C-alpha positions in Angstrom: 57.0 67.1 -43.8 53.8 67.9 -41.9 50.9 65.5 -41.4 48.7 67.5 -43.7 51.1 67.1 -46.6 51.8 63.4 -46.0 49.7 60.9 -48.0 47.1 58.9 -46.2 47.8 55.2 -46.3 45.0 53.0 -45.2 45.7 49.9 -43.1 42.3 48.3 -43.0 41.6 45.3 -40.8 40.1 43.3 -43.6 42.0 42.4 -46.8 40.4 40.3 -49.6 43.0 38.9 -51.9 42.8 38.1 -55.6 40.6 35.4 -57.1 42.0 31.9 -56.9 41.0 29.3 -59.4 38.6 26.6 -58.1 35.2 25.2 -58.5 33.8 27.7 -57.7 36.6 30.4 -57.7 37.3 32.0 -54.3 39.2 34.8 -52.6 41.3 34.5 -49.5 40.2 36.8 -46.6 42.6 38.2 -44.1 41.7 40.0 -40.9 44.3 41.7 -38.8 47.0 40.1 -41.0 45.8 36.5 -40.4 44.1 34.3 -43.0 40.6 33.6 -41.7 39.1 31.8 -44.6 37.8 31.8 -48.2 35.1 33.9 -49.7 33.0 33.0 -52.7 30.8 36.0 -52.5 30.5 39.4 -50.7 28.3 37.8 -48.0 31.2 35.5 -47.1 33.4 38.6 -46.5 30.7 40.1 -44.3 30.3 36.9 -42.3 34.0 36.7 -41.7 34.1 40.3 -40.5 31.1 39.7 -38.2 32.8 36.6 -36.7 35.6 39.0 -35.6 33.3 41.6 -34.3 33.7 44.0 -37.3 30.7 45.7 -38.6 31.1 46.8 -42.3 28.9 49.7 -43.4 30.7 50.5 -46.7 32.6 47.8 -48.6 34.1 50.6 -50.8 35.8 52.3 -47.9 39.5 51.7 -48.2 39.9 52.3 -44.4 37.7 49.3 -43.8 38.4 46.8 -46.6 41.2 46.5 -49.1 40.4 44.6 -52.3 43.4 43.1 -54.0 43.3 42.0 -57.6 39.8 43.4 -58.2 36.9 44.9 -56.4 33.9 43.6 -54.5 32.3 42.5 -57.8 35.3 40.4 -58.9 34.6 36.8 -58.2 35.9 35.0 -61.3 39.4 34.5 -62.7 40.1 36.9 -65.7 
């Protein structure tokens, strides 16, 4: 198998896990495989990234952020 025919698997530094029940609901944020905190909005994800020196230009880029259990607009339990 050559590199061209192999699928690209992104390993982004930032992972935002599924929504957890709470008041208000939150999502756990991991950076470089370590839990770094909770996010209740997109701005919390950006703040966590900035604290680790990561500048995020596109929250939809799978090479930058992986959204688990929803996308950047998912902030409530379904």
